[in-house]
C-alpha positions as CSV (number, residue, x, y, z in Angstrom):
1,M,26.8,-4.0,-44.9
2,P,24.6,-7.1,-44.9
3,T,22.1,-7.6,-42.1
4,H,22.9,-10.5,-39.5
5,L,20.1,-12.2,-37.7
6,I,20.4,-14.3,-34.6
7,Q,18.0,-16.8,-32.9
8,L,17.6,-16.6,-29.1
9,R,15.8,-18.6,-26.4
10,R,15.1,-18.0,-22.7
11,G,13.3,-20.8,-21.3
12,N,10.3,-21.4,-23.6
13,N,10.6,-18.0,-24.9
14,R,12.0,-17.6,-28.5
15,R,13.0,-14.4,-30.1
16,V,15.0,-13.3,-33.3
17,A,17.2,-10.3,-33.2
18,I,19.2,-8.0,-35.5
19,V,22.8,-7.8,-34.8
20,E,23.7,-4.2,-34.0
21,E,27.1,-4.6,-32.2
22,P,27.5,-4.6,-29.4
23,G,23.7,-5.1,-29.0
24,L,21.0,-7.3,-30.4
25,R,17.8,-5.6,-31.4
26,L,14.8,-7.8,-30.9
27,I,12.3,-8.3,-33.7
28,G,8.5,-8.6,-33.1
29,G,5.9,-10.5,-35.2
30,A,8.0,-13.6,-35.6
31,V,9.7,-16.0,-33.0
32,S,12.0,-17.8,-35.6
33,I,13.9,-16.9,-38.6
34,Y,11.7,-19.6,-40.3
35,E,8.6,-17.8,-39.5
36,L,10.2,-14.4,-40.5
37,A,11.3,-15.9,-43.9
38,H,7.8,-17.2,-44.7
39,L,6.3,-13.7,-43.8
40,A,8.8,-12.2,-46.4
41,V,7.9,-14.7,-49.1
42,E,4.2,-14.2,-48.4
43,K,4.5,-10.3,-48.6
44,Q,7.0,-10.6,-51.6
45,L,9.7,-8.6,-49.7
46,K,13.3,-9.0,-49.0
47,L,14.1,-10.7,-45.7
48,D,16.3,-7.8,-44.8
49,D,13.3,-5.3,-45.2
50,T,11.0,-7.7,-43.4
51,A,13.3,-7.9,-40.4
52,R,13.7,-4.2,-40.1
53,Q,10.0,-3.5,-40.5
54,H,9.6,-5.6,-37.4
55,A,12.4,-4.2,-35.3
56,T,11.5,-3.2,-31.8
57,G,13.1,-0.8,-29.4
58,E,14.3,-3.6,-27.1
59,V,18.1,-4.3,-27.3
60,L,20.0,-7.0,-25.4
61,E,23.6,-7.1,-24.5
62,Y,25.3,-9.4,-27.1
63,D,28.6,-10.0,-25.0
64,A,26.8,-11.7,-22.0
65,I,24.8,-13.9,-24.3
66,Y,27.7,-14.9,-26.5
67,A,29.9,-15.8,-23.5
68,G,27.0,-17.8,-21.8
69,R,26.5,-15.4,-19.1
70,S,22.9,-14.6,-19.8
71,E,19.5,-16.2,-19.4
72,W,19.2,-16.0,-23.0
73,R,20.9,-18.8,-25.1
74,I,22.0,-18.7,-28.8
75,L,20.2,-21.1,-31.1
76,P,21.5,-22.5,-34.4
77,A,21.2,-19.8,-37.1
78,I,18.2,-21.7,-38.7
79,D,15.9,-24.5,-37.6
80,H,12.4,-25.8,-38.3
81,P,10.8,-24.9,-35.1
82,L,7.9,-27.3,-35.4
83,E,9.3,-30.3,-37.2
84,P,13.2,-30.6,-36.8
85,A,13.3,-33.5,-39.2
86,R,12.1,-31.3,-42.0
87,C,15.4,-29.6,-42.0
88,L,17.8,-31.4,-44.4
89,V,21.5,-31.1,-43.7
90,S,23.8,-31.9,-46.5
91,G,26.9,-30.8,-48.2
92,T,29.2,-30.8,-51.2
93,G,32.9,-31.9,-51.2
94,L,35.8,-31.3,-53.4
95,T,34.7,-27.8,-54.1
96,H,37.8,-25.9,-53.3
97,L,40.7,-25.5,-55.5
98,G,43.0,-26.8,-52.7
99,S,40.7,-29.3,-51.1
100,A,41.5,-32.2,-53.1
101,R,45.3,-32.2,-51.9
102,G,44.2,-33.5,-48.5
103,R,41.9,-36.1,-49.9
104,Q,44.7,-37.2,-52.4
105,A,47.2,-37.6,-49.6
106,M,44.8,-39.5,-47.5
107,H,43.8,-42.1,-50.0
108,A,46.8,-42.4,-52.6
109,T,48.8,-45.6,-52.8
110,S,51.9,-46.4,-55.0
111,S,49.9,-48.6,-57.2
112,E,47.1,-45.8,-57.7
113,P,48.8,-42.4,-58.2
114,L,45.5,-40.7,-59.2
115,T,42.6,-41.5,-56.9
116,D,38.9,-41.3,-57.8
117,S,38.6,-38.2,-55.6
118,M,41.2,-36.6,-57.7
119,K,39.5,-37.5,-60.9
120,M,36.1,-36.2,-59.6
121,F,37.9,-33.0,-58.5
122,G,39.2,-32.8,-62.0
123,W,35.7,-33.1,-63.5
124,G,34.8,-30.1,-61.2
125,V,37.6,-28.0,-62.4
126,E,36.6,-28.7,-66.0
127,G,32.9,-28.4,-65.8
128,G,31.9,-26.9,-62.4
129,R,31.6,-23.3,-63.4
130,P,29.2,-23.5,-66.5
131,R,28.0,-20.3,-68.3
132,N,25.1,-18.6,-67.2
133,G,21.8,-20.7,-68.0
134,E,23.8,-23.8,-68.6
135,I,24.1,-26.9,-66.3
136,G,27.6,-27.9,-65.2
137,T,29.2,-31.1,-63.9
138,S,27.7,-32.5,-60.7
139,P,29.6,-32.0,-57.5
140,E,30.3,-34.6,-55.0
141,W,27.2,-34.6,-52.6
142,F,26.6,-36.1,-49.2
143,Y,23.7,-36.4,-46.7
144,K,24.5,-35.2,-43.3
145,S,21.6,-35.5,-41.1
146,N,18.4,-33.6,-40.2
147,G,17.7,-30.7,-37.8
148,T,17.9,-32.6,-34.8
149,S,21.7,-32.8,-35.2
150,L,22.2,-29.0,-35.5
151,R,24.2,-27.5,-32.7
152,A,24.4,-23.8,-31.8
153,H,27.5,-21.7,-30.8
154,G,28.8,-22.9,-27.4
155,E,27.2,-26.2,-27.5
156,P,29.4,-29.5,-27.6
157,L,30.0,-31.5,-30.8
158,E,30.2,-35.3,-29.8
159,I,32.2,-38.1,-30.9
160,P,29.9,-41.0,-30.7
161,P,31.1,-44.5,-29.2
162,F,31.4,-46.1,-32.7
163,A,33.5,-43.3,-34.2
164,L,37.5,-43.7,-34.5
165,D,37.9,-39.8,-34.3
166,G,36.2,-36.6,-34.7
167,G,37.6,-33.3,-36.4
168,E,36.6,-29.8,-37.4
169,E,35.5,-28.7,-40.8
170,A,35.2,-25.0,-41.1
171,E,32.8,-24.3,-43.8
172,L,30.3,-21.8,-44.9
173,A,26.8,-23.2,-45.1
174,G,23.8,-21.9,-47.4
175,I,20.5,-21.6,-45.5
176,Y,17.4,-22.2,-47.7
177,L,13.6,-22.3,-47.4
178,I,11.3,-23.9,-49.8
179,S,8.2,-21.7,-50.2
180,D,4.6,-23.0,-50.3
181,A,4.9,-22.9,-54.1
182,G,7.8,-25.2,-54.0
183,I,10.4,-22.5,-54.9
184,P,13.8,-22.7,-53.0
185,Y,14.9,-19.4,-51.6
186,R,18.4,-18.8,-50.3
187,I,17.6,-16.7,-47.0
188,G,21.4,-16.4,-46.2
189,M,24.6,-18.1,-45.1
190,A,26.3,-18.9,-41.8
191,T,29.5,-20.1,-40.4
192,G,29.5,-23.7,-39.9
193,N,31.6,-26.7,-38.4
194,E,30.6,-29.7,-40.4
195,F,32.5,-32.2,-38.1
196,S,33.7,-35.6,-39.3
197,D,35.4,-38.7,-38.5
198,H,38.5,-38.3,-40.7
199,R,40.5,-41.2,-39.3
200,F,37.5,-43.6,-40.5
201,E,37.5,-42.0,-43.8
202,K,41.2,-42.6,-44.3
203,T,40.7,-46.3,-44.1
204,N,38.9,-46.0,-47.6
205,Y,37.6,-43.2,-49.7
206,L,34.2,-45.1,-50.1
207,Y,33.7,-44.4,-46.4
208,L,33.3,-40.6,-47.0
209,A,29.6,-40.5,-46.4
210,S,29.9,-42.8,-43.3
211,S,32.5,-40.6,-41.9
212,K,30.1,-37.7,-41.6
213,L,29.3,-37.5,-38.0
214,R,25.8,-36.4,-37.6
215,S,26.2,-33.5,-35.2
216,C,27.4,-30.2,-36.6
217,A,27.2,-26.6,-35.8
218,I,26.1,-23.3,-37.6
219,G,26.0,-19.7,-36.4
220,P,25.9,-17.9,-34.3
221,E,24.7,-15.4,-37.0
222,L,22.7,-15.8,-40.2
223,V,24.2,-13.3,-42.8
224,L,21.7,-12.0,-45.3
225,D,22.9,-11.6,-49.0
226,P,26.6,-11.8,-48.0
227,D,29.5,-11.3,-50.5
228,F,30.4,-14.9,-51.3
229,S,33.2,-14.0,-54.0
230,S,36.2,-14.4,-51.7
231,V,36.0,-14.9,-47.8
232,T,39.0,-15.4,-45.5
233,A,38.5,-18.1,-42.9
234,R,40.4,-18.4,-39.6
235,I,40.4,-21.6,-37.8
236,A,41.7,-22.6,-34.5
237,V,41.8,-25.4,-31.9
238,E,42.2,-24.5,-28.2
239,R,43.4,-26.8,-25.5
240,D,43.4,-25.8,-21.9
241,E,42.7,-22.1,-23.0
242,R,45.8,-22.0,-25.3
243,T,45.8,-22.2,-29.1
244,L,47.0,-25.7,-30.0
245,W,46.7,-25.2,-33.8
246,S,45.5,-22.4,-36.2
247,R,45.3,-21.8,-39.9
248,T,43.7,-19.4,-42.5
249,F,42.3,-20.2,-45.8
250,D,40.4,-18.5,-48.5
251,S,36.8,-19.7,-49.3
252,G,34.1,-18.3,-51.6
253,E,33.4,-18.7,-55.4
254,A,36.8,-17.3,-56.5
255,H,38.5,-20.3,-54.7
256,M,36.2,-22.9,-55.7
257,C,35.9,-25.2,-58.8
258,H,32.2,-25.3,-58.5
259,S,30.0,-22.2,-58.9
260,L,27.3,-21.5,-56.2
261,Q,24.6,-21.7,-58.9
262,N,25.9,-25.1,-60.0
263,I,26.0,-26.3,-56.5
264,E,22.5,-25.1,-55.9
265,H,21.2,-26.6,-59.2
266,H,22.5,-30.0,-58.5
267,H,21.0,-29.9,-54.9
268,F,17.6,-28.7,-55.7
269,K,17.0,-30.6,-59.0
270,F,15.6,-33.4,-57.0
271,P,11.8,-32.8,-56.5
272,A,12.1,-34.3,-53.0
273,H,14.3,-31.4,-52.2
274,R,11.7,-28.9,-53.2
275,R,9.0,-29.9,-50.7
276,P,7.1,-26.9,-49.6
277,G,7.9,-25.7,-46.0
278,D,11.2,-27.5,-45.8
279,V,14.5,-26.0,-44.6
280,H,17.9,-26.9,-46.0
281,V,21.5,-26.4,-44.6
282,H,24.0,-27.2,-47.1
283,F,27.7,-27.1,-46.4
284,F,29.9,-25.8,-49.2
285,G,33.2,-27.5,-48.4
286,T,36.6,-26.6,-46.8
287,D,40.2,-26.2,-47.7
288,C,41.8,-27.0,-44.3
289,L,41.8,-29.6,-41.6
290,S,43.8,-29.9,-38.4
291,Y,43.7,-33.5,-38.9
292,S,45.8,-33.1,-41.9
293,D,48.6,-31.5,-39.6
294,G,48.4,-34.4,-37.3
295,I,46.1,-33.0,-34.7
296,C,43.9,-35.5,-32.7
297,L,41.3,-33.6,-30.8
298,Q,40.8,-34.5,-27.2
299,E,37.9,-34.0,-24.6
300,G,37.3,-30.3,-24.0
301,D,39.2,-28.9,-26.8
302,V,37.4,-26.0,-28.4
303,M,37.1,-25.6,-32.1
304,Q,36.8,-22.0,-33.4
305,M,35.9,-20.8,-36.8
306,A,35.5,-17.4,-38.2
307,F,34.8,-16.2,-41.7
308,D,35.4,-12.5,-42.4
309,G,32.1,-10.6,-42.8
310,F,30.1,-13.4,-41.1
311,G,30.0,-12.1,-37.6
312,R,31.4,-13.5,-34.3
313,P,33.3,-16.7,-34.5
314,L,31.6,-20.2,-34.0
315,R,32.9,-22.0,-30.9
316,N,32.1,-25.5,-30.0
317,P,33.8,-27.8,-27.3
318,L,34.5,-31.3,-28.1
319,H,32.9,-34.2,-26.1
320,I,33.7,-37.8,-26.4
321,D,30.9,-40.3,-25.6
322,R,32.9,-43.0,-23.9
323,T,30.1,-45.5,-23.2
324,P,30.6,-48.9,-24.6
325,Q,29.4,-49.5,-28.0
326,E,26.2,-51.7,-28.2
327,L,24.9,-53.8,-31.1
328,I,21.8,-52.3,-32.2
329,R,19.2,-55.0,-32.8
330,V,16.2,-54.9,-35.1
331,R,13.0,-56.5,-33.8
332,M,10.4,-58.3,-35.9
333,L,6.8,-57.2,-35.7
């Protein structure tokens, strides 16, 4: 079974732990997954082996931490502990074989039966899975934010005053470290909630990038070298401690029009995305939205997403910032 890592904090004290249900075995020698991954690259070891070499005899109770009943708090499954802005959060859309259906329904008109989204999806179906050693069609790519917008399990995701809406996007995310030699390393994957303003996107498909609300969540666990061939996702929205909506869908390469290798190539082909010491969180897309079923999230709703084999579910409450929107004025120096 793949190793699962988790990042914790108690006050100013940070630790990394190996998930050993129902406990968390603390690791010594590194206080962040970022630091542990750098150590693995430096020693030319697998991250799994590096983590286990540094495992201690100290074990914490996972249930209490997961439920928020402990002094320990869960951190996002990766971060840049010294410079959060050196964590690039991005994503790839129209990757899943069923993902274009919702986009087509959202933007189609009687005068344009085939939207640009469907055209781009078709390009992915035709050329998104090139033969080994070849370069395929570029997928749709979007910038999300930097590491300051990453939220952990249990932390709220916020609809800002200028947004029309906010809704969950259950996705797996690839977690990457750029080595000192400028080589991108995939250190694992994590459950993610990419979180977007679908109502704003619906007004025009060119608003796709703008609809990406900056806050998003990953975790609670980072899975090292997971099986990404076929993964079942289970999503739910809870309101007043009752399930309001739930769905399942299949993710992983078997259900995508773009291969993982093709997605990674087109992300890291840019030299600026291979800057030594940087961290990357890249969302791989989804095939299911509560918005498509007419769900409008409300204050306090809890978004839960779980992917088989990726540890405990990621749960985040929704918060709506109702402060009046203000004009941002730029000053001249």
